[in-house]
C-alpha positions as CSV (number, residue, x, y, z in Angstrom):
1,M,-143.2,129.5,50.2
2,T,-139.5,128.7,50.8
3,P,-138.4,130.2,54.2
4,L,-135.8,132.9,54.0
5,A,-132.3,132.1,55.3
6,P,-131.5,133.9,58.5
7,R,-129.6,137.2,58.4
8,L,-125.9,136.7,59.0
9,A,-126.0,138.6,62.3
10,E,-128.6,136.0,63.5
11,S,-126.4,133.2,62.2
12,L,-123.4,134.6,64.1
13,N,-125.5,134.8,67.2
14,G,-126.7,131.2,66.8
15,A,-123.1,130.1,66.2
16,L,-122.0,131.7,69.5
17,H,-124.9,130.1,71.4
18,R,-123.9,126.7,69.9
19,L,-120.2,127.1,70.7
20,F,-121.0,128.1,74.3
21,A,-123.2,125.0,74.7
22,E,-120.4,122.8,73.3
23,R,-117.4,124.4,75.0
24,P,-117.7,124.8,78.8
25,G,-114.4,126.7,78.9
26,L,-115.4,129.4,76.4
27,H,-115.7,133.0,77.5
28,L,-116.9,136.2,75.7
29,L,-115.4,139.6,76.3
30,G,-116.4,143.0,74.9
31,E,-117.9,146.4,75.4
32,D,-121.7,146.3,76.0
33,V,-121.9,142.6,75.0
34,A,-124.0,141.6,78.0
35,D,-127.8,141.6,77.9
36,P,-130.1,143.4,77.4
37,Y,-127.9,145.4,75.0
38,G,-126.2,142.4,73.4
39,G,-123.5,144.3,71.5
40,A,-123.5,147.2,69.1
41,F,-124.8,144.9,66.3
42,K,-126.8,142.5,68.6
43,V,-124.6,139.6,67.7
44,T,-124.1,138.6,71.4
45,K,-127.7,138.9,72.6
46,G,-129.0,136.3,74.9
47,L,-125.5,134.9,75.8
48,S,-125.0,136.5,79.2
49,D,-128.5,135.5,80.4
50,R,-128.0,131.9,79.3
51,H,-124.4,131.6,80.4
52,P,-123.9,133.9,83.4
53,G,-120.3,134.4,84.6
54,R,-118.9,133.5,81.1
55,V,-119.8,136.8,79.4
56,L,-118.1,139.9,80.6
57,S,-118.9,143.5,79.5
58,T,-115.5,145.2,79.8
59,P,-114.6,148.9,80.2
60,I,-114.0,150.8,77.0
61,S,-110.4,149.6,76.6
62,E,-109.7,147.4,73.6
63,N,-106.1,147.1,74.7
64,G,-107.2,145.9,78.1
65,L,-109.8,143.4,76.9
66,A,-107.2,141.9,74.5
67,G,-104.8,141.5,77.4
68,V,-107.5,139.7,79.5
69,A,-108.3,137.4,76.6
70,A,-104.6,136.5,76.3
71,G,-104.5,135.7,80.0
72,L,-107.5,133.5,79.9
73,A,-106.1,131.6,76.9
74,L,-102.7,131.1,78.7
75,A,-104.7,129.7,81.7
76,G,-106.3,127.1,79.5
77,D,-109.7,128.8,78.6
78,E,-111.1,129.7,75.2
79,V,-112.1,133.3,74.4
80,V,-114.1,135.2,71.8
81,A,-113.6,138.9,72.2
82,E,-115.5,141.6,70.4
83,V,-113.9,144.8,69.2
84,M,-116.9,147.1,68.8
85,F,-115.6,148.6,65.6
86,G,-112.7,147.2,63.6
87,D,-111.2,150.7,63.4
88,F,-110.3,150.3,67.1
89,A,-108.3,147.2,66.3
90,A,-105.3,149.6,66.2
91,L,-105.6,149.6,70.0
92,V,-105.3,145.8,70.2
93,F,-102.4,145.7,67.7
94,D,-99.8,145.8,70.5
95,P,-101.2,142.8,72.6
96,V,-101.9,140.9,69.4
97,L,-98.4,141.4,68.0
98,N,-96.4,141.1,71.2
99,L,-98.4,138.8,73.5
100,I,-101.2,136.8,71.9
101,S,-99.4,135.7,68.7
102,K,-96.0,135.3,70.2
103,S,-97.2,133.2,73.2
104,V,-97.8,130.3,70.9
105,T,-94.1,129.6,70.4
106,M,-92.0,131.7,72.8
107,Y,-92.1,129.5,75.9
108,G,-90.0,126.6,74.6
109,R,-93.0,124.6,73.6
110,R,-96.0,125.2,71.4
111,L,-99.0,126.5,73.5
112,P,-102.6,126.6,72.2
113,M,-104.0,130.2,72.2
114,P,-107.7,129.7,71.4
115,V,-108.4,133.5,71.1
116,V,-110.7,134.9,68.4
117,L,-111.0,138.7,68.2
118,R,-114.2,139.6,66.2
119,C,-113.8,142.9,64.3
120,P,-116.8,144.6,62.5
121,V,-115.2,146.4,59.6
122,G,-116.1,148.2,56.3
123,G,-118.1,151.2,55.2
124,R,-121.4,151.8,53.4
125,R,-123.2,152.5,56.7
126,G,-122.6,156.3,56.8
127,Y,-120.4,156.0,59.9
128,G,-117.6,158.2,58.7
129,P,-113.8,158.2,58.7
130,T,-113.1,156.4,62.1
131,H,-115.8,153.8,62.0
132,S,-115.8,152.5,58.4
133,Q,-112.3,151.3,57.6
134,S,-111.2,147.8,56.4
135,V,-108.0,147.1,58.5
136,Q,-107.3,143.5,57.5
137,K,-104.0,144.4,55.7
138,H,-102.4,145.7,58.9
139,F,-102.5,142.2,60.5
140,I,-101.2,140.1,57.6
141,G,-98.0,138.3,58.2
142,M,-97.9,138.0,62.0
143,P,-96.4,134.6,62.9
144,N,-99.0,132.3,64.4
145,L,-101.9,134.7,63.7
146,A,-104.8,133.5,61.4
147,L,-107.2,135.9,59.7
148,Y,-110.8,135.0,58.8
149,E,-113.6,136.9,57.2
150,L,-117.4,136.4,57.3
151,S,-119.0,135.8,54.0
152,P,-122.5,135.0,52.7
153,F,-121.2,131.6,51.5
154,H,-119.5,130.3,54.7
155,D,-121.2,129.0,57.8
156,P,-120.4,131.3,60.7
157,Y,-120.3,128.4,63.1
158,G,-117.7,126.6,61.0
159,L,-115.5,129.7,60.7
160,L,-115.6,130.4,64.5
161,A,-115.0,126.8,65.4
162,H,-112.1,126.6,62.9
163,A,-110.7,129.9,64.2
164,L,-110.8,128.7,67.8
165,D,-109.1,125.4,66.9
166,H,-106.4,127.1,64.8
167,G,-106.0,130.3,66.8
168,P,-105.1,132.9,67.8
169,A,-107.2,134.5,65.1
170,L,-109.1,137.6,64.0
171,L,-112.5,137.3,62.4
172,F,-113.4,140.3,60.3
173,E,-117.1,140.9,59.8
174,D,-118.1,143.4,57.2
175,K,-121.0,145.4,58.7
176,V,-123.0,145.4,55.5
177,L,-123.3,141.6,55.9
178,Y,-125.1,141.7,59.2
179,T,-128.5,142.4,57.6
180,R,-127.8,140.2,54.5
181,R,-128.8,136.6,54.2
182,A,-126.7,133.6,53.4
183,Y,-127.1,131.8,50.1
184,P,-128.5,128.3,51.1
185,D,-128.2,125.0,49.3
186,G,-125.6,126.3,46.8
187,V,-128.1,128.7,45.1
188,V,-127.1,132.3,44.6
189,D,-129.8,133.4,42.1
190,E,-131.2,132.4,38.8
191,H,-127.8,132.9,37.1
192,F,-125.2,131.8,39.6
193,R,-124.6,128.9,42.1
194,H,-121.8,128.3,44.6
195,S,-119.9,125.4,46.1
196,L,-117.2,125.1,48.8
197,I,-113.7,124.0,48.0
198,G,-111.9,122.6,51.1
199,D,-113.0,122.7,54.7
200,A,-115.3,125.1,56.6
201,S,-112.7,127.9,56.0
202,G,-112.0,127.0,52.4
203,W,-112.9,128.7,49.2
204,A,-116.4,129.5,48.0
205,H,-116.5,129.1,44.2
206,V,-119.3,131.0,42.5
207,T,-120.0,129.9,38.9
208,P,-122.7,130.4,36.3
209,V,-125.5,127.9,36.4
210,D,-124.6,126.8,32.8
211,G,-121.0,125.9,34.0
212,A,-119.4,128.3,31.4
213,A,-115.7,128.7,31.7
214,P,-114.6,132.0,33.0
215,D,-113.2,135.0,31.1
216,V,-112.3,136.5,34.4
217,V,-112.0,135.1,38.0
218,L,-112.7,137.7,40.7
219,I,-111.0,136.9,44.0
220,C,-112.4,138.8,47.0
221,P,-113.0,138.6,50.7
222,G,-116.5,138.1,52.0
223,G,-117.3,141.7,52.6
224,V,-116.8,142.5,48.9
225,A,-118.6,139.4,47.7
226,H,-122.0,141.0,47.0
227,R,-120.3,143.8,45.0
228,A,-118.2,141.3,43.1
229,L,-121.4,139.3,42.4
230,A,-123.1,142.5,41.1
231,A,-120.1,143.2,38.9
232,A,-120.4,139.6,37.6
233,H,-124.0,140.4,36.6
234,L,-123.0,143.6,34.8
235,L,-120.2,141.7,33.0
236,R,-122.6,138.9,32.1
237,D,-124.9,141.5,30.4
238,Q,-121.9,142.4,28.2
239,G,-121.1,138.8,27.3
240,V,-118.3,138.3,29.8
241,T,-118.3,135.2,32.1
242,A,-117.1,135.8,35.6
243,H,-116.4,133.3,38.4
244,L,-115.9,134.3,42.0
245,L,-113.5,132.9,44.6
246,V,-114.2,133.9,48.2
247,P,-112.0,132.4,51.0
248,G,-113.2,131.9,54.6
249,R,-109.6,132.2,55.9
250,L,-107.6,135.1,54.5
251,Y,-104.3,134.3,56.1
252,P,-102.4,132.0,55.9
253,V,-103.9,131.5,52.5
254,D,-104.0,128.0,50.8
255,I,-104.1,128.8,47.1
256,E,-103.4,125.2,46.0
257,P,-107.1,124.0,45.8
258,V,-108.1,126.8,43.5
259,L,-105.1,126.8,41.1
260,P,-107.1,124.8,38.5
261,V,-109.8,127.6,38.5
262,L,-107.1,130.3,38.2
263,E,-105.5,128.7,35.2
264,Q,-108.6,129.0,33.0
265,P,-109.4,132.7,32.5
266,A,-107.9,135.5,30.4
267,L,-107.8,137.6,33.6
268,V,-107.5,137.2,37.3
269,A,-108.6,140.1,39.4
270,V,-108.4,140.7,43.2
271,A,-111.0,143.1,44.7
272,E,-110.9,144.4,48.3
273,E,-112.3,147.4,50.2
274,S,-109.0,148.5,51.8
275,T,-106.8,151.2,50.3
276,A,-103.9,150.1,48.1
277,G,-100.5,149.2,49.4
278,G,-99.4,146.2,51.5
279,T,-102.7,144.5,51.1
280,W,-104.2,141.0,51.1
281,G,-104.8,141.4,47.4
282,S,-101.1,142.0,46.8
283,D,-100.3,138.9,48.7
284,I,-102.7,136.9,46.6
285,A,-101.3,138.4,43.4
286,A,-97.8,137.4,44.4
287,L,-98.9,133.8,45.1
288,V,-100.6,133.6,41.7
289,Y,-97.5,134.8,40.0
290,E,-95.3,132.3,41.8
291,R,-97.5,129.3,40.9
292,L,-99.0,130.3,37.5
293,W,-96.6,132.6,35.8
294,P,-96.1,130.5,32.7
295,R,-99.9,130.2,32.2
296,L,-101.0,133.7,33.0
297,R,-102.3,135.6,30.0
298,A,-102.3,139.0,31.8
299,P,-101.0,140.6,35.0
300,V,-103.2,140.2,38.0
301,L,-105.6,143.1,38.2
302,R,-105.7,144.6,41.8
303,L,-108.7,146.7,42.7
304,S,-109.1,148.7,45.9
305,S,-110.8,151.8,47.4
306,A,-109.5,155.3,46.8
307,D,-106.5,156.6,48.8
308,S,-108.8,158.7,51.0
309,I,-110.6,158.9,54.3
310,I,-114.1,157.5,54.2
311,P,-116.7,160.3,54.2
312,A,-120.0,160.0,56.0
313,A,-122.1,161.4,53.2
314,R,-123.4,158.5,51.1
315,H,-122.7,160.0,47.7
316,L,-119.1,160.7,48.7
317,E,-118.7,157.4,50.4
318,D,-119.8,155.7,47.2
319,R,-117.1,157.5,45.3
320,V,-114.3,156.5,47.7
321,L,-115.2,152.8,48.4
322,L,-114.8,150.1,45.8
323,G,-118.1,149.4,44.1
324,E,-119.5,147.0,41.6
325,R,-119.2,149.5,38.8
326,H,-115.5,150.1,39.6
327,I,-114.9,146.4,39.4
328,A,-116.9,145.8,36.2
329,E,-115.5,148.8,34.4
330,A,-111.9,148.0,35.4
331,V,-112.3,144.3,34.3
332,A,-113.9,145.3,31.0
333,E,-111.1,147.9,30.3
334,R,-108.4,145.3,31.0
335,L,-110.2,142.6,29.0
336,G,-110.4,145.0,26.1
337,T,-106.6,144.7,25.7
338,I,-106.6,140.9,25.9
339,A,-107.4,138.7,22.9
340,T,-109.7,135.7,23.5
341,G,-107.0,133.3,22.3
342,A,-103.8,132.3,24.1
343,A,-101.7,135.3,23.3
344,F,-101.5,138.6,25.2
345,V,-102.0,141.4,22.7
346,A,-103.7,144.8,22.4
347,G,-107.1,144.8,20.8
348,P,-110.4,146.6,20.8
349,V,-112.9,146.2,23.6
350,E,-115.4,144.8,21.2
351,S,-113.4,141.6,21.0
352,V,-114.6,140.8,24.5
353,Y,-118.3,141.5,23.8
354,G,-118.7,140.0,20.4
355,P,-117.2,139.7,16.9
356,V,-114.9,142.6,16.0
357,D,-116.4,142.9,12.6
358,A,-120.0,143.3,13.9
359,A,-120.5,147.0,13.1
360,P,-122.5,148.8,15.8
361,P,-125.3,151.2,14.7
362,L,-124.3,154.7,13.8
363,A,-126.5,156.1,16.5
364,V,-128.2,154.5,19.5
365,P,-131.3,156.4,20.7
366,F,-131.6,157.0,24.4
367,V,-135.3,156.4,25.4
368,V,-136.9,157.5,28.7
369,P,-137.5,154.3,30.7
370,K,-140.6,153.7,32.8
371,L,-139.5,154.1,36.4
372,N,-142.7,153.6,38.3
373,N,-146.5,153.1,37.9
374,N,-147.5,156.5,39.1
375,D,-146.0,158.8,36.5
376,T,-146.1,159.1,32.7
377,H,-143.8,162.2,32.6
378,Y,-140.5,162.9,34.4
379,L,-138.3,166.0,34.7
380,V,-134.8,166.1,33.3
381,T,-132.9,167.6,36.3
382,C,-129.4,167.4,34.9
383,W,-127.2,165.7,32.3
384,L,-124.2,164.0,33.8
385,A,-122.1,164.3,30.6
386,E,-121.8,167.3,28.3
387,D,-123.3,167.5,24.9
388,G,-120.8,166.1,22.4
389,A,-118.8,164.3,25.1
390,R,-117.7,160.6,24.7
391,V,-119.5,158.4,27.2
392,E,-119.1,154.7,27.9
393,A,-121.8,152.0,28.2
394,G,-123.1,151.9,31.8
395,A,-121.8,155.3,32.7
396,P,-124.1,157.7,34.6
397,L,-125.8,159.8,31.9
398,V,-128.8,161.7,33.2
399,E,-130.9,162.3,36.3
400,L,-134.7,162.0,35.9
401,E,-137.0,163.3,38.6
402,T,-140.1,161.2,39.3
403,S,-142.9,162.0,41.8
404,K,-141.0,159.9,44.3
405,A,-137.2,160.2,43.7
406,V,-134.4,161.4,41.5
407,E,-133.1,158.4,39.5
408,E,-129.7,158.3,37.9
409,I,-130.0,156.6,34.4
410,E,-127.0,155.0,32.7
411,A,-125.9,155.1,29.1
412,P,-127.3,152.1,27.1
413,A,-124.2,152.1,24.8
414,A,-120.9,153.8,24.2
415,G,-120.8,156.8,21.9
416,Y,-120.8,160.6,21.5
417,L,-123.7,162.2,23.3
418,R,-126.2,164.4,21.4
419,I,-128.8,165.8,23.7
420,S,-132.3,166.8,22.5
421,A,-134.0,167.5,25.8
422,D,-132.3,170.1,28.0
423,A,-132.2,170.1,31.8
424,G,-135.5,171.4,33.1
425,T,-137.6,169.8,30.4
426,E,-140.5,167.5,31.2
427,V,-140.3,164.4,29.1
428,E,-142.7,161.5,28.5
429,V,-142.0,157.8,29.1
430,G,-140.7,156.3,25.8
431,A,-139.5,159.6,24.4
432,V,-136.1,159.9,22.7
433,I,-134.2,162.6,24.6
434,A,-130.6,161.9,23.3
435,E,-128.6,159.8,20.9
436,L,-125.2,158.1,21.3
437,H,-123.3,158.4,18.0
438,E,-120.5,156.1,16.9
439,L,-118.5,159.1,15.5
440,A,-118.0,162.5,17.1
441,P,-120.2,165.1,15.4
442,P,-118.1,167.8,13.6
443,A,-119.7,170.5,15.7
444,H,-118.2,168.9,18.8
445,A,-114.6,168.3,17.7
446,A,-113.4,170.3,20.7
447,A,-115.1,167.9,23.1
448,R,-113.0,165.1,21.8
449,S,-109.9,166.6,23.3
450,G,-111.9,167.2,26.6
451,A,-114.1,164.4,27.9
452,G,-113.1,162.0,25.1
453,G,-109.4,162.6,25.6
454,E,-109.8,161.8,29.3
455,A,-111.4,158.5,28.5
456,A,-108.6,157.7,26.1
457,T,-106.1,158.4,28.8
458,T,-107.9,156.1,31.2
459,A,-108.0,153.3,28.8
460,G,-104.3,153.9,28.1
461,R,-103.4,152.6,31.5
462,G,-103.5,149.3,29.7
463,A,-102.8,145.7,30.8
464,G,-99.1,146.3,30.7
465,S,-99.2,147.7,34.2
466,A,-100.0,145.7,37.3
467,A,-100.6,148.8,39.5
468,P,-103.9,148.6,41.4
469,A,-107.0,150.3,40.0
470,Q,-108.7,152.4,42.6
471,A,-112.1,154.1,43.1
472,A,-112.0,157.8,42.7
473,P,-111.6,160.1,45.7
474,P,-114.3,162.8,46.1
475,A,-113.8,166.1,44.3
476,E,-113.3,169.3,46.2
477,P,-116.6,170.8,47.4
478,S,-118.4,172.9,44.9
479,Q,-120.2,176.2,45.6
480,P,-123.1,175.6,48.0
481,A,-126.5,175.0,46.4
482,Q,-129.0,177.8,46.5
483,S,-131.4,177.6,49.5
484,S,-134.9,176.2,48.9
485,Q,-136.3,178.5,51.7
486,P,-138.9,181.1,50.8
487,A,-137.3,184.1,49.0
488,P,-138.7,187.6,48.6
489,S,-140.8,188.3,45.5
490,S,-142.8,191.2,44.1
491,P,-144.7,192.9,45.5
492,A,-142.3,193.6,48.4
493,D,-144.7,192.6,51.2
494,R,-145.2,189.0,49.9
495,R,-142.9,186.0,50.0
496,T,-143.0,183.0,47.7
497,Y,-141.2,179.8,47.4
498,V,-141.1,176.8,45.0
499,L,-142.4,173.4,46.1
500,D,-139.5,171.0,46.2
501,R,-139.5,167.5,44.5
502,V,-141.0,165.6,47.4
503,Q,-143.8,168.2,47.9
504,R,-144.7,168.2,44.2
505,G,-144.7,164.4,44.2
506,T,-147.0,164.3,47.2
507,A,-149.3,166.8,45.6
508,A,-149.5,164.7,42.4
509,V,-150.4,161.6,44.3
510,V,-153.0,163.2,46.4
511,T,-154.5,165.0,43.4
512,R,-154.8,161.8,41.5
513,A,-156.3,160.0,44.4
514,H,-159.1,162.6,44.9
515,K,-159.7,162.8,41.2
516,E,-159.8,159.2,40.2
517,V,-160.6,156.9,43.2
518,P,-164.2,156.7,44.5
519,A,-163.0,156.2,48.1
520,A,-165.0,155.2,51.2
521,F,-163.8,155.3,54.8
522,T,-164.3,153.2,57.9
523,A,-162.6,153.4,61.3
524,V,-162.4,151.1,64.4
525,E,-161.0,151.6,67.9
526,V,-158.6,149.0,69.3
527,G,-157.5,148.4,72.9
528,V,-153.7,147.8,72.9
529,D,-152.7,147.3,76.5
530,A,-151.6,143.7,75.9
531,L,-149.9,144.7,72.7
532,L,-147.8,147.4,74.4
533,A,-146.7,145.1,77.2
534,R,-145.6,142.5,74.7
535,L,-143.8,145.0,72.5
536,R,-141.9,146.3,75.5
537,L,-140.7,142.8,76.3
538,L,-139.8,142.1,72.7
539,S,-137.8,145.3,72.5
540,E,-135.8,144.4,75.6
541,E,-135.2,140.8,74.3
542,S,-134.2,141.8,70.8
543,G,-132.6,145.2,71.2
544,A,-134.7,146.5,68.3
545,E,-137.1,149.4,68.6
546,V,-140.4,147.6,68.2
547,G,-143.5,149.8,68.5
548,V,-147.1,150.1,67.4
549,P,-146.2,150.9,63.7
550,E,-144.2,147.7,63.4
551,A,-147.0,145.7,64.9
552,V,-149.6,147.2,62.6
553,V,-147.4,146.4,59.6
554,K,-147.2,142.8,60.7
555,A,-150.9,142.6,61.6
556,V,-151.9,144.0,58.2
557,A,-149.7,141.5,56.4
558,A,-151.1,138.7,58.5
559,A,-154.5,139.5,57.1
560,H,-153.4,139.0,53.5
561,D,-154.4,135.3,53.4
562,R,-158.0,136.1,54.1
563,F,-158.3,139.5,52.3
564,G,-155.9,139.1,49.4
565,H,-158.0,141.2,47.0
566,L,-157.6,144.2,49.3
567,F,-153.8,144.0,48.4
568,G,-154.5,144.2,44.7
569,S,-154.0,147.0,42.2
570,L,-156.0,148.4,39.3
571,V,-154.8,147.5,35.8
572,D,-157.6,149.4,34.2
573,D,-161.2,150.4,35.1
574,R,-162.3,146.8,34.8
575,T,-159.3,144.7,35.8
576,V,-157.7,144.1,39.2
577,A,-154.3,142.4,39.6
578,V,-154.0,140.5,43.0
579,S,-150.6,140.3,44.7
580,E,-149.6,136.9,46.1
581,T,-147.3,138.6,48.6
582,P,-148.0,141.6,50.9
583,H,-145.5,144.4,50.2
584,V,-146.5,147.1,52.7
585,A,-145.7,150.7,52.1
586,V,-145.5,153.1,55.1
587,T,-145.6,156.8,55.3
588,I,-142.6,158.6,56.8
589,D,-142.5,162.3,57.3
590,A,-139.2,163.7,58.5
591,G,-140.3,167.3,58.2
592,R,-139.0,167.8,54.7
593,G,-141.6,165.9,52.8
594,L,-143.6,162.7,52.8
595,Y,-142.1,159.3,51.7
596,T,-143.7,155.9,51.3
597,P,-140.9,153.3,51.3
598,V,-142.0,149.6,50.9
599,I,-141.3,146.8,53.3
600,R,-141.2,143.6,51.2
601,D,-142.7,140.2,51.9
602,C,-144.0,141.2,55.4
603,A,-146.0,138.0,56.0
604,S,-142.9,135.7,56.1
605,R,-140.7,138.1,58.1
606,S,-140.4,138.6,61.9
607,I,-141.5,141.8,63.5
608,T,-137.9,142.6,64.4
609,D,-136.9,142.4,60.8
610,I,-139.7,144.8,60.0
611,A,-138.5,147.1,62.8
612,D,-135.0,147.1,61.3
613,D,-136.3,148.1,57.9
614,L,-138.4,150.8,59.3
615,M,-135.5,152.2,61.2
616,D,-133.4,152.2,58.0
617,F,-136.2,154.0,56.2
618,R,-136.5,156.7,59.0
619,M,-132.7,157.3,58.8
620,K,-132.9,157.8,55.1
621,A,-135.8,160.2,55.4
622,W,-134.0,162.2,58.1
623,R,-130.8,162.3,55.9
624,G,-132.8,164.0,53.1
625,G,-134.7,161.2,51.4
626,D,-132.0,159.3,49.5
627,F,-134.4,156.6,48.5
628,T,-134.2,154.7,45.3
629,T,-137.3,154.2,43.1
630,S,-137.2,150.4,43.9
631,E,-137.5,151.2,47.6
632,L,-140.5,153.5,47.0
633,D,-142.3,151.4,44.3
634,G,-144.2,148.1,44.4
635,G,-146.4,148.5,47.5
636,T,-149.6,146.5,47.5
637,I,-151.2,148.4,50.4
638,T,-150.1,151.5,52.4
639,I,-150.1,152.3,56.1
640,S,-150.3,156.0,57.1
641,I,-148.5,156.3,60.4
642,N,-149.7,159.3,62.6
643,T,-148.8,158.1,66.1
644,E,-148.1,161.5,67.6
645,A,-149.8,162.3,70.9
646,D,-153.4,163.8,70.7
647,V,-153.9,162.5,67.1
648,V,-157.3,160.8,67.3
649,F,-157.6,159.5,63.8
650,V,-156.5,160.4,60.2
651,Q,-158.6,159.9,57.1
652,P,-156.2,158.4,54.6
653,I,-156.3,158.5,50.8
654,V,-156.0,155.7,48.4
655,M,-152.8,155.8,46.4
656,W,-153.6,154.7,42.8
657,P,-153.2,152.0,41.6
658,Q,-153.6,150.5,45.1
659,L,-157.0,149.8,46.6
660,C,-156.6,150.6,50.3
661,M,-154.7,152.7,52.7
662,L,-154.9,152.1,56.5
663,S,-154.1,154.9,59.0
664,V,-152.9,154.5,62.6
665,G,-153.6,157.3,65.1
666,G,-151.9,158.2,68.3
667,L,-152.2,156.3,71.6
668,R,-154.9,157.6,73.9
669,R,-155.7,156.8,77.5
670,Q,-159.4,156.5,78.4
671,L,-161.8,155.1,81.0
672,A,-163.6,151.9,80.2
673,L,-165.7,149.3,82.1
674,H,-164.0,145.9,82.4
675,D,-166.2,143.2,84.1
676,G,-168.1,146.0,85.7
677,V,-165.0,147.8,87.0
678,L,-164.0,151.2,85.8
679,A,-160.3,151.2,84.7
680,T,-158.0,153.0,82.3
681,T,-157.1,151.5,79.0
682,T,-154.9,152.5,76.0
683,V,-156.6,152.6,72.6
684,V,-155.7,153.5,69.0
685,V,-157.9,154.2,66.1
686,L,-157.4,152.4,62.8
687,G,-159.0,153.9,59.7
688,L,-159.3,152.3,56.3
689,A,-159.9,154.2,53.0
690,Y,-160.8,151.9,50.2
691,D,-161.7,152.0,46.5
692,H,-165.4,151.4,46.6
693,R,-165.4,150.0,43.1
694,V,-163.5,146.9,44.3
695,V,-164.0,146.7,48.1
696,N,-167.5,146.9,49.7
697,G,-168.2,148.2,53.2
698,A,-168.7,144.8,54.8
699,E,-165.3,143.6,53.5
700,A,-163.6,146.8,54.8
701,V,-165.1,146.2,58.3
702,A,-164.1,142.5,58.3
703,F,-160.6,143.4,57.3
704,L,-160.3,146.1,60.1
705,R,-161.6,143.6,62.6
706,A,-159.0,141.0,61.5
707,V,-156.2,143.5,61.9
708,A,-157.6,144.7,65.2
709,D,-157.9,141.1,66.5
710,N,-154.2,140.5,65.5
711,L,-153.3,143.4,67.7
712,R,-155.5,143.0,70.7
713,E,-155.4,139.2,71.3
714,P,-152.2,137.9,73.1
715,D,-152.3,134.5,71.4
716,R,-152.4,136.1,67.9
717,L,-149.7,138.6,69.0
718,D,-147.4,135.7,70.0
719,Q,-147.8,134.3,66.5
720,L,-147.1,137.7,64.9
721,V,-143.8,138.2,66.7
722,A,-142.5,134.6,66.4
């Protein structure tokens, strides 16, 4: 199995360690950057222990730490300073503008100022208005100041080294990248590859694997790269070829090396997460106009986030911040007015996707898709477009409720919607519940002046305007939803309430398990004193919350090689499909229902990676369970976590079509004889429920022993946490 590339936070940490080893005059400043904390995002962990005296955790004063960084640089040292959140870069603006950048040239000779301020920026983490902004645009144009941005295509060491050698500089790090992995060896995925144009801070050029010339070139900084890549996939599905250009250095920008790429497409678009006005994207557009005006076939399309504060609520944050759908839809709309030849003329959108004379069908059926393996029927919770309204391909169309989640399903084609299954209806997989008609039905003529008219107005913004397209700000709050708490019913002395979606889903899974799976059960007791000691040390070293549940996930996954058939699933009563990779589901109960999100590919990942995933899942559960079906589906075995105090053991069920579920009880202290001496020890009970048609009792006991050995023996534990 090809090893996974490190997460970018780990790569940044490795880059800093390498720079400290190579540059004896390098210092690190920031709030809480020293061990054992290692910074808010753990990028600086291990540095203060390895290089004492060169890493300083400062008071909470961004202005002050920037001033100290300037002083160290003027004295001949090199400095990397961390601004905990890029939003607080407003507090370093004065020393950057009036001291750090000006010191290069205001003393009669040019002075080196090797200062790099690291700024975590960007949203999509639920941090709210003052911890989610993209502030790059506020620093563009300062004399002597360079701006860089982390990306999945650039080596963090190369960017940091280049920034120190060409400083002073700011390195912007979009927070969503910290848990992402780089794309190694020029491979992005099965459809795209990338190469670097220029030096370590140059342009990453992402192209289709078949080398097709672009219909559109998307220019974006590193934090938007994944969204631009997702938009390129959406456009690819519509027959539109997109290339990406991602610079390592934002400013000053060298556009010369990529001019041959920008000459080719019908459209050039710039996408960034900041709000519109005075942006890096506007600067790029101006440079493109200066150099390529005679050869441009359309104005540069500028895309940005909505003119709004950034909400903490995920669904509102998604509406404000620029996303892949905003990019793809804006590009498709603009390309719909550009002919594929050399001239710039108005034309139908179909000219981008295929021959204009290829008549679409009169009606496209909307078929209920299969969303998971547990359900054959779903509930239509609500339609996201009115009956008779005009909808576009890829637009959100309907919400379907499964036993695990509510999924938003998109329109498969453009057309006028005719609904045949109302909200509240239970529908079967494969059923036709709506049609998308080419022509508006006569009974819905009024709708054409409503939703359809609005769509026409949007399309009418046209390619004749170079104004930036923005994501939509959130609407005003609607009336509060009705409470799901128990409400009075008749007779007056009784109270009833309706089970919510998660409760109904749990009930369905448990009912099926008891009805269909001939389950057996075995339990073992495991001493975990050595485990707990090692986990405490690991938590201190890594900054992650690593506990017994994380260790059990890793121990179960490590047993996959010997007991692969226990990680299988039933295809039918006679056939078992065996998974080559352990994908471990875990139970999480936040008091509002039980969820079973899946941790992927556990065998090849570190226990700290698993801890990060589990923490993300717990946060989602506590926020109300905003899981996607993909996060809840695909587990090959499930672990039921019940580690509360006084829980001795829990008898799990088997979640069809899986074959096993393992339960973890609470930690208990008990007396035991060790070499004839009575002493206290900490134990936990592991229980295994298994489908007795496939797994026999001896195999279940051997599997539990293997998991227990992985937990209790220090030498195996060291391998687990490596």
